[in-house]
N, C-alpha and C positions, 0 to 999 in steps of 0.2 A: 428670548433664547437663553439668557442667563438663568431665568426662573426654571425653565425646562431642564437645564443641565443640573441645577440644584436639586430638583425633584428626583432626577435619575440617580444622582449621587446618594441621596438619602435612601432611596429604595434599595440600592446596591449595598449600602452600609447596613441596612436593616436585615438583609437576607444573607449576610455573611455568617460564617460558623454554622452552616447547616449540616445536619447529619447525612453522611454519604448514603446510608441505607435507605433514606427517605427520598433521595433524588436520583436513584439509579434509573437509567433510561429516560431521564428528564433533562431539560435544557439547563445548563449552568453558564454563568457569565464570568468574564475575566475579573480577577480580584477576589473572588469568593474563597473562603477558607473551609476546608472539609473537616468534618468530625466523624469519628467512628465510636462504636461502643467500646468501653474500656476493656481491653483484652487482658490486662494484668489482674484487675480486681475481680473480674467475672461478675460484675454487678448486673442488675436487670437492665431492661431497655429504656428506663427513664432517663431524665436529663442528668441525674447525678452519675450515671454510669457512662457518660460520654465525655470525651476529651478531644483536643486537637489531634489529628492523625499523626502518630509518631512513625517516622521512617527509619530510625536507627534501631535495629533489632537488638534486644537485650536478652539476658539469660532467662528472664521471667516472661518474655513475650511468647505468645502461642504461635505466632506466624510472622513471616516477613512480608512487608508491604512494598510493592514495586510500583513506581509511578511511570506512566507511559506518556505518549504525545498529548499535549494540551495541559499538562500539569507540571509544576515546578517546585523543587524543594526550596524552602526558606527556613533554615535552621531545622527544627523538628516539626515544622508544619508543612502542609501541602496546599498550594495555591493554584487556582485555575488561571490559565493564561490564554485559553481560546474559548470561543463560544461554540457550544455543541452539546451533544448528549453524553452524559457520564456513563461509562461502561465499566463492568467489573468481571473478572475471570477468576474463579476459585482455583487454588493450587491443586495439583494432582493428589497430594497427600491429604487434603481436606482438613488441614490443621489451622485454618484461619489465614488472614492476610490476603495474599493474591495480588493481582495486577489491576490497577485502576488507570483508565485513560479517557480522553475526551474524543468522541467520534464527531469530527467537524467536516463540513462540506467545503473543503478548500481545494483549489486547483494548483497552487504552487507546490512543487515537490521539493522535499529536502532529502538528499540521499541518506540511506540507512544501510549499514553493513548487513549483507546477506540478502537484500532485496533483489529480486529478478526484475529487470527493466528492459525496455526497448529503446535503443539509442540510434542516432543518425550520425554517420561518419561525416565530419565537417572538414578535417584537414589531416595532413600527415607531416610529422616532424621526425625524421630519421626512421627509427624502428618503432616509434610510438604514434598511435593514431588518436586524434581528438574526437570524442563522441559527445554529441549533444543529447543529454538525458532529461532536459527540462528544468534543471536546477539553476543555481546562481552562476555556476561555471561549468565548463565541459569536463568530462571524465577522460582519463587516459586509458588506452588499451594497447598492451604490448603484443607483438607477434608471437611471443612465448606463451601467451595466455590461451593457447588452444591445445587440444588433445594431441599428444605425441610430438609437440614442438620442442626443439632444442636450438642452440645457437648454430649448430652445424646442419641441422635437419629442419628446415622450415616446414610449417604444416601445409597440408593440402586443403585448400579452401573448398568446401563442398556446399553447393546449393541444393537442398533437398525438399521434397514434398512428401512428407510421411516417410514411407520406406523406399520411395523411388528416387534414385540418384539421377539428377539432371545434368550436373556439370562437375568435373573434377579437374583441377589444374595444379601443376607443381610449382608455379610461381605465384607471387603475391598478387591478388586480384581485387583488392579493395578499391572501390571508387568512392569519390565524394557523393554522398546521398544514399549510400547503401544502409540498410537496416541491420542492426546487430541486437541479438537477444543474449543477454549475459547477466551476471550478478556482481554486486559490489564486494570487494575484499577490503577496501579502505574507504571509509566514509567518516570524515572528521571535519568539524567546522574550521580547523586550522590547517587542513591539508587538502590537496587536490584529490577528488574521488578517483578511485582506480577500479576498473572493471576487468573481469576475466570471463572466459567462455568454457570453463571447466569447473567441476565440483571438487569436493575435498579429496576424492579418489583419483583425480586427474582425468575423469571421463567427461565427454561433452554433455551427455545426458539431455539432449534436445537443444542445447545452446549453440549459438553460432550465427551464421549469416542467414537472414531471411531473404527470400527471392524477390525478383523484380515485380511480380504480379501482386494482386491483392490491393487492399485499401487500408491506409493507416489513418486513424482519427483519435481525438483526445476527448476524454470524459473526466469527471471529477474523481478524486481519490476515494471518496466514499463509495461511489458506484463500483470501482474496481474491487474494493474489499467485499462489497456485497456479492458481486459475481463470483468471487473466489471462495466464498463461504461453502463449507461442505453440504449444507442443506439448501443451497440455492436451486430454485426450480426454473429459473429463467433459462439457463443453459440447456436444461433437459428439454424444455419446450422449443427452444430455437433449433436444437439438434434434430428434432422430429420434423421441422419445417423444410429445411434444405440440407443436403450434404455440404459440409463446410470445413475449412481449416481456420483455426483461430489461435492467436497468441495474446496473452495479457501481460502488461507491464505494470508493476506497482507504481510507476511514475505517471499513471493516468493515460497511457497509450494502449490502444487495441489495434491489432492487425487481423484482418479477416479476409477470407477469399472463398467464394462459391464458384459454381460451374459457369455462371454467366455474370456479366457486369450488373445486370438488373437485379439479380438475386443478391449480389454483394452489397449493392446500395440499400436494398430493403433490409438486410440484416444489420447494416450499420445504423440505419435510422431507428430500427427497433431497439437496439442496444443503447442508443443515446437517449431514447424516450422512456425506456423502462424504469428509469430512476424515479419518475413521477407518476407512474401508472400503478393502479391496483391490480390484483390478481384477476379480477373479473374483466377488467379492460384488456389485459393481455390475452385472455382466452378468447375474447371477441375478435381481436385483431388476428390472432393465429387461426381461428376458424375461418375467417374471411379469406385469408391468404391461402389456406389449404383448399378451399373451394374454387379459387380462381385458377 
């Protein structure tokens, strides 16, 4: 066991300080140090033109580098903290730098400001509701965090299906176990997460209470990001299969509802399994379901 650990440590030490451009979309391991071509000297792509990735933008830098999840700043270096694939997004100006992050298949969610999530109401404390979002602690949701809500005018809680209004009440109607779709306005490791059901303009914009019907299930965070990608073909194929209503939460939760319970369960099973299926396998499954 000790010999195996020593070999692993030696292999990790030997693969440190790798050039980021050579490992994009490849697996990186915790403890690795990333290198980039020297942006200041403008040297060639050889080893002399590479240096540890500098995160502090200077006057001579051509672009600013931002580190995302899975990466950690250590002085002027960038270290990998999660096992996964290294991703890079070029800045809109095309001036170099950009955003680097590690795309890992984790299930534990860490709240991030601005993320839209699906939460479950677990308790009420005065005018504050506690919502389970799958993190290390529940988030708080105030009754003022709804469209048109004030201290003198409490909001009307509406349960909707698309454009069809099913229920409207003038009193507070939350129950323990209700599903809430909202976004984080406070997400800090030293503070309790805070959710709202309005956007920056004070509009609900699709957020609020999710109805009693439908099925809620949990998937990996990587699958959620894959499904929400603009070029994702999975949702287009699923939408052609059955008419459905679906809500995605960045915390790894999906709510789906079809016309029948059987169709709802089929859609949930397809979405859970599509993470490990190829495009050809999905087409075969969809063609069989369409014929049945």
